[in-house]
C-alpha positions as CSV (number, residue, x, y, z in Angstrom):
1,M,-123.9,-96.1,-30.2
2,R,-124.5,-98.2,-33.5
3,V,-125.2,-101.3,-32.5
4,V,-126.2,-104.8,-34.4
5,F,-127.7,-107.4,-32.0
6,L,-127.1,-111.0,-32.0
7,G,-129.9,-113.2,-29.9
8,T,-131.9,-115.8,-30.3
9,P,-134.5,-117.1,-27.4
10,H,-136.8,-115.1,-24.8
11,F,-133.6,-114.6,-22.8
12,S,-132.4,-112.2,-25.3
13,V,-135.1,-109.7,-25.7
14,P,-134.7,-107.9,-22.4
15,T,-131.4,-106.5,-23.7
16,L,-132.9,-105.7,-27.3
17,D,-135.3,-103.6,-25.2
18,A,-133.1,-102.3,-23.1
19,L,-131.0,-101.2,-25.9
20,H,-133.8,-99.4,-27.9
21,R,-135.1,-97.8,-24.4
22,A,-131.4,-96.1,-24.1
23,G,-131.2,-94.6,-27.5
24,H,-128.8,-97.0,-28.7
25,E,-129.3,-97.1,-32.6
26,L,-129.9,-100.7,-33.9
27,C,-128.9,-101.5,-37.2
28,A,-130.0,-104.8,-37.3
29,V,-130.8,-108.4,-35.0
30,V,-129.3,-111.2,-36.2
31,A,-130.8,-114.4,-35.2
32,Q,-131.3,-118.1,-35.9
33,P,-133.4,-119.1,-38.7
34,D,-137.6,-120.0,-38.1
35,K,-137.6,-123.3,-36.9
36,P,-141.3,-125.9,-36.6
37,V,-143.1,-125.6,-33.5
38,G,-145.5,-127.3,-31.8
39,R,-148.1,-130.5,-33.2
40,G,-148.5,-128.8,-36.5
41,Q,-145.2,-128.2,-37.3
42,A,-145.6,-124.5,-38.1
43,M,-143.1,-122.7,-38.9
44,A,-142.3,-119.7,-36.3
45,S,-139.7,-116.9,-35.9
46,P,-137.9,-116.6,-33.0
47,P,-138.8,-114.4,-30.1
48,T,-136.0,-111.6,-30.9
49,V,-137.1,-111.7,-34.6
50,E,-140.4,-111.0,-33.7
51,R,-139.4,-108.0,-31.4
52,A,-137.4,-106.6,-33.8
53,R,-140.1,-106.5,-36.1
54,Q,-142.2,-104.8,-33.7
55,L,-139.8,-102.1,-33.3
56,G,-139.2,-101.8,-37.1
57,V,-135.3,-103.3,-36.9
58,P,-133.9,-104.9,-40.0
59,V,-133.7,-108.4,-40.0
60,F,-130.9,-111.3,-40.5
61,Q,-131.2,-115.0,-40.1
62,P,-128.4,-116.9,-42.0
63,T,-127.9,-120.7,-42.3
64,K,-124.3,-120.0,-42.9
65,L,-122.2,-117.6,-41.5
66,K,-118.9,-117.9,-42.9
67,S,-119.8,-118.4,-46.2
68,G,-122.3,-116.7,-49.0
69,D,-123.7,-113.4,-48.9
70,F,-124.2,-112.8,-44.8
71,P,-120.0,-112.0,-43.7
72,A,-120.2,-109.4,-46.0
73,Q,-123.8,-107.5,-45.4
74,F,-122.8,-107.9,-41.5
75,A,-120.0,-106.3,-41.8
76,A,-121.4,-103.1,-44.2
77,L,-123.8,-102.5,-41.6
78,G,-121.0,-100.0,-39.7
79,A,-121.7,-101.4,-36.1
80,E,-119.5,-99.9,-33.3
81,V,-120.1,-102.8,-31.6
82,G,-121.9,-106.2,-32.0
83,V,-124.0,-107.3,-28.6
84,V,-125.0,-111.1,-28.5
85,V,-127.2,-112.3,-26.5
86,A,-127.5,-116.7,-26.4
87,Y,-127.2,-116.3,-30.2
88,G,-127.1,-120.1,-30.1
89,R,-124.2,-120.4,-32.6
90,I,-120.0,-119.7,-32.4
91,L,-119.2,-116.5,-34.4
92,P,-116.2,-116.7,-36.7
93,L,-113.4,-114.2,-36.5
94,A,-114.6,-112.2,-39.3
95,L,-117.6,-111.8,-37.4
96,L,-115.9,-110.9,-33.8
97,T,-114.1,-108.1,-35.7
98,A,-116.5,-106.8,-38.2
99,P,-117.8,-104.3,-35.2
100,Q,-115.4,-101.2,-35.0
101,R,-115.3,-102.2,-30.6
102,G,-115.7,-105.6,-31.4
103,C,-118.6,-108.0,-29.6
104,I,-119.7,-107.9,-26.8
105,N,-121.5,-111.0,-25.0
106,V,-124.1,-111.3,-22.4
107,H,-123.4,-114.8,-20.1
108,A,-125.7,-116.1,-17.4
109,S,-123.0,-117.3,-15.1
110,L,-120.2,-115.6,-13.4
111,L,-117.1,-116.6,-15.3
112,P,-115.3,-118.8,-15.9
113,R,-117.6,-121.0,-13.9
114,W,-120.0,-122.6,-16.2
115,R,-118.6,-121.8,-19.8
116,G,-120.9,-123.2,-22.8
117,A,-124.3,-123.8,-23.3
118,A,-126.7,-124.0,-20.1
119,P,-125.0,-122.3,-17.2
120,I,-128.4,-122.0,-15.4
121,Q,-129.4,-125.0,-15.2
122,W,-126.1,-126.2,-14.2
123,S,-125.7,-123.8,-11.8
124,V,-128.3,-125.1,-10.4
125,L,-128.0,-128.8,-10.7
126,A,-124.3,-128.1,-9.3
127,G,-126.3,-126.5,-6.0
128,D,-124.1,-123.4,-6.6
129,P,-125.0,-121.2,-3.8
130,E,-125.1,-118.1,-6.3
131,T,-124.7,-116.9,-9.7
132,G,-125.0,-113.9,-11.9
133,I,-124.1,-111.7,-15.2
134,T,-120.9,-111.7,-16.7
135,T,-120.3,-109.3,-20.0
136,M,-117.1,-110.3,-21.8
137,Q,-115.3,-108.7,-24.9
138,M,-115.9,-111.8,-27.2
139,A,-112.6,-113.8,-28.7
140,E,-112.3,-116.9,-30.4
141,G,-113.0,-119.6,-28.0
142,L,-116.2,-120.8,-25.9
143,D,-116.6,-117.8,-23.4
144,T,-113.0,-117.6,-23.0
145,G,-112.8,-113.8,-23.5
146,D,-111.6,-110.6,-21.3
147,I,-114.3,-110.1,-18.2
148,L,-115.7,-106.5,-18.3
149,L,-118.5,-106.3,-15.8
150,Q,-120.2,-109.0,-13.4
151,A,-123.3,-108.6,-11.2
152,H,-124.4,-111.5,-8.8
153,T,-127.2,-113.0,-7.1
154,P,-127.4,-115.6,-4.8
155,I,-129.6,-118.8,-5.8
156,A,-133.0,-119.8,-3.6
157,H,-133.0,-123.0,-2.0
158,D,-136.1,-123.7,-4.0
159,E,-135.5,-122.0,-7.1
160,T,-136.3,-123.5,-10.5
161,A,-133.7,-123.4,-13.6
162,G,-137.1,-121.4,-15.0
163,Q,-137.5,-118.8,-12.5
164,L,-133.6,-118.2,-12.2
165,H,-133.6,-117.5,-16.4
166,D,-136.4,-115.3,-15.6
167,R,-134.7,-113.6,-13.0
168,L,-131.3,-113.3,-14.8
169,A,-132.6,-111.9,-18.6
170,P,-133.4,-108.4,-16.8
171,M,-130.3,-108.6,-15.1
172,G,-128.3,-109.5,-18.2
173,A,-130.0,-106.5,-19.8
174,A,-129.0,-103.4,-17.0
175,L,-125.4,-105.1,-17.0
176,L,-125.1,-104.2,-20.8
177,V,-126.3,-101.5,-20.8
178,E,-124.3,-100.4,-18.3
179,T,-121.8,-102.0,-19.9
180,L,-121.9,-100.2,-22.9
181,A,-122.0,-96.2,-21.0
182,R,-119.0,-97.3,-19.3
183,L,-117.3,-98.9,-21.7
184,D,-114.2,-96.6,-22.4
185,G,-113.8,-96.4,-18.5
186,I,-113.4,-100.6,-17.8
187,V,-110.5,-102.6,-17.8
188,P,-110.9,-106.2,-19.4
189,Q,-110.1,-108.8,-17.0
190,K,-108.1,-111.7,-18.6
191,Q,-110.1,-115.0,-17.1
192,T,-108.3,-117.4,-14.9
193,E,-108.0,-120.9,-15.4
194,E,-108.6,-121.4,-12.0
195,G,-111.9,-122.6,-11.4
196,V,-113.3,-122.9,-15.3
197,T,-116.1,-125.5,-15.5
198,Y,-118.2,-126.1,-18.6
199,A,-122.2,-126.2,-18.5
200,K,-123.0,-128.7,-21.5
201,M,-126.3,-128.9,-24.0
202,L,-128.9,-130.4,-21.6
203,A,-130.7,-134.0,-22.9
204,R,-133.6,-136.0,-22.4
205,E,-131.4,-138.6,-20.9
206,M,-130.6,-136.4,-18.0
207,S,-134.4,-136.7,-16.8
208,V,-134.6,-139.8,-15.4
209,I,-134.6,-139.8,-11.3
210,D,-132.1,-142.8,-9.8
211,W,-133.8,-143.0,-6.8
212,T,-130.2,-144.7,-5.1
213,R,-128.6,-140.8,-5.1
214,P,-129.3,-138.6,-2.3
215,A,-132.1,-136.4,-2.1
216,M,-130.1,-133.2,-2.4
217,D,-128.9,-134.2,-5.4
218,L,-132.3,-135.2,-6.6
219,D,-133.8,-132.4,-5.4
220,R,-131.5,-130.1,-7.7
221,Q,-132.0,-132.1,-10.6
222,V,-135.6,-131.6,-10.5
223,R,-135.2,-127.6,-10.0
224,G,-132.1,-127.5,-12.5
225,L,-134.0,-129.1,-15.4
226,S,-137.4,-127.4,-14.4
227,P,-139.2,-126.7,-17.1
228,W,-137.1,-128.9,-19.9
229,P,-136.2,-131.6,-20.1
230,G,-138.0,-132.0,-16.9
231,T,-137.4,-134.9,-14.3
232,I,-139.3,-138.4,-14.6
233,T,-139.8,-141.4,-12.7
234,G,-140.6,-144.5,-14.7
235,S,-143.6,-142.5,-16.5
236,L,-144.7,-140.3,-13.9
237,K,-143.5,-136.1,-14.5
238,V,-142.1,-135.0,-10.9
239,L,-142.9,-131.2,-11.7
240,R,-142.0,-130.3,-7.7
241,A,-140.7,-131.5,-4.8
242,R,-138.6,-131.3,-1.6
243,P,-135.6,-132.8,0.2
244,V,-137.3,-134.2,3.5
245,L,-136.1,-136.7,6.3
246,G,-137.0,-140.0,6.2
247,S,-135.2,-143.2,5.1
248,G,-136.4,-146.3,3.6
249,Q,-135.5,-148.2,0.4
250,P,-134.4,-146.3,-2.3
251,G,-137.7,-145.7,-4.6
252,S,-140.2,-146.5,-1.7
253,L,-143.1,-144.9,-0.4
254,L,-143.2,-143.2,2.9
255,D,-146.2,-141.8,4.3
256,G,-146.5,-138.1,3.0
257,A,-146.2,-138.4,-0.6
258,R,-141.9,-138.8,0.3
259,V,-140.0,-141.2,-1.7
260,A,-136.9,-143.1,0.1
261,C,-133.3,-141.6,-2.0
262,G,-130.4,-143.4,-1.2
263,E,-129.5,-140.5,1.7
264,G,-133.4,-139.0,2.7
265,A,-136.2,-138.6,1.3
266,L,-138.0,-136.5,-1.7
267,E,-141.4,-135.2,-0.8
268,L,-143.4,-135.1,-4.1
269,L,-145.5,-131.4,-4.3
270,E,-146.4,-131.9,-7.5
271,V,-146.4,-134.9,-10.2
272,Q,-148.4,-135.3,-13.6
273,A,-149.3,-138.7,-14.9
274,P,-149.3,-139.3,-18.7
275,G,-152.2,-137.8,-20.5
276,K,-153.5,-136.3,-17.0
277,K,-153.2,-132.9,-15.1
278,P,-151.2,-131.6,-12.7
279,V,-151.6,-133.1,-8.9
280,S,-150.4,-132.6,-5.6
281,G,-148.2,-135.9,-4.7
282,R,-150.9,-137.0,-2.2
283,D,-153.4,-136.6,-4.5
284,W,-151.3,-138.8,-7.4
285,M,-150.9,-141.8,-4.3
286,N,-154.6,-141.7,-3.3
287,G,-155.6,-141.8,-6.9
288,A,-152.9,-144.8,-7.8
289,R,-154.3,-146.4,-4.8
290,L,-150.5,-146.8,-3.5
291,R,-150.1,-147.3,-0.1
292,P,-146.4,-146.5,1.8
293,G,-144.1,-149.3,1.2
294,D,-145.0,-150.0,-2.0
295,R,-142.6,-149.0,-5.3
296,I,-142.5,-145.8,-7.0
297,P,-143.4,-146.8,-10.8
């Protein structure tokens, strides 16, 4: 099948590779423009662009999707189907309908739950017992298209968003290849309005820990915002934690690197002070000469 691929981050690369391995003809890869990264702010290409170059696939990185040369260039590719995996921009109708069979999206949730930009993180933040992958026939609107196939997976009680991301990426690749192989026989299912939730974009302001909240909520915050934007208390980064028994004034230290919360306590398993390397919570307490009863910074 002649495919045009639209995707930008690391999550997209396994699907790009799977299409190549399955023998589909990749006529082009479309990704976001290069961006400055790191302290030196050197320009860097997205992971999908780097992989496309290795595969010898033509690349487009348009700044505009509705005007300029790109809409005509996209239509001229003559793709049978468009595959969209975390491209990062809403496609106008002209692009959605340019491929002969439209565009198929690989979305990292069980739609209609968690439409939007950060479904993996919000599934952890919300304490969902499971999540998965949905392949969807794209339409105008935010993740509102008809469902083609879905694959389910449980979320482990100690799983971070980063770990879940790394599990879902190959799941998405496999489900997309299966979707294309079965495309003629799949009966699309319209999404119901019941159960719709939206996964808004993450912001650094979400990082701050409020110790008056229940420990279970804070555990989900630490895991759901790992690796980005992370969680902080004062200037201390909380890298790993777990909910445990305990009680006391919220924000006060208990024994064993536990911190009292609004309900229960949170054990600090790994933390990082400014300019320091990550250490265990107990080593940090000892180094900072903190004792049970002290308030956490």
